[in-house]
C-alpha positions as MATLAB code, in Angstrom:
seq = 'MSVLPPDEVSYRLAQLRLQHRDLDVAIQRLQEDIRSDEMSLKRLKKRKLHLKDCIAILESALIPDQPA';
ca = [
     -66.185  -15.787   34.774;
     -65.049  -16.781   31.308;
     -65.721  -14.559   28.335;
     -68.423  -15.951   26.067;
     -69.140  -14.931   22.487;
     -72.063  -12.480   22.202;
     -74.322  -15.046   20.515;
     -73.840  -17.488   23.399;
     -74.502  -14.713   25.911;
     -77.720  -13.823   24.067;
     -78.806  -17.463   24.003;
     -78.110  -17.922   27.718;
     -79.880  -14.653   28.460;
     -82.989  -15.869   26.629;
     -82.914  -19.122   28.621;
     -82.650  -17.283   31.928;
     -85.479  -14.909   31.024;
     -87.690  -17.890   30.186;
     -86.862  -19.552   33.508;
     -87.581  -16.257   35.282;
     -91.038  -16.041   33.648;
     -91.753  -19.682   34.497;
     -90.882  -19.012   38.134;
     -93.190  -16.002   38.051;
     -96.078  -18.261   37.037;
     -95.185  -20.909   39.628;
     -94.937  -18.317   42.398;
     -98.288  -16.818   41.394;
     -99.946  -20.237   41.558;
     -98.449  -20.981   44.968;
     -99.588  -17.626   46.324;
    -103.143  -18.335   45.194;
    -103.183  -21.765   46.853;
    -104.058  -21.556   50.533;
    -102.469  -24.931   51.193;
     -99.132  -23.916   49.674;
     -95.894  -24.502   51.530;
     -94.341  -21.208   52.661;
     -90.837  -22.669   52.486;
     -91.311  -23.689   48.842;
     -92.566  -20.225   48.029;
     -89.496  -18.651   49.643;
     -87.179  -20.978   47.720;
     -88.821  -20.070   44.422;
     -88.584  -16.361   45.190;
     -84.919  -16.714   46.119;
     -84.253  -18.620   42.882;
     -86.079  -15.911   40.928;
     -83.896  -13.207   42.498;
     -80.778  -15.214   41.654;
     -81.926  -15.484   38.038;
     -82.562  -11.739   37.969;
     -78.980  -11.134   39.129;
     -77.629  -13.513   36.480;
     -79.688  -11.764   33.811;
     -78.299   -8.374   34.872;
     -74.729   -9.689   34.702;
     -75.231  -11.122   31.221;
     -76.954   -7.962   29.991;
     -73.987   -5.912   31.157;
     -71.664   -8.335   29.341;
     -73.416   -7.450   26.081;
     -72.693   -3.748   26.514;
     -69.326   -2.934   24.944;
     -66.690   -1.305   27.122;
     -66.142    2.349   26.388;
     -62.736    3.962   26.772;
     -62.385    6.500   29.572;
];
């Protein structure tokens, strides 16, 4: 993974958090709909977990390294 400037990391982090919230809403709607496709719901949940992992990686990139 290439090293990005902190402002770009923050911007990307904000984008991913927004996508994560949007998926939350979409998943909630699908769960409420009896006619919803189970496979679509699983795909959205998997995508949401992937976004969560990406968010965690970027958040750790913002924490400065401390000498041992």
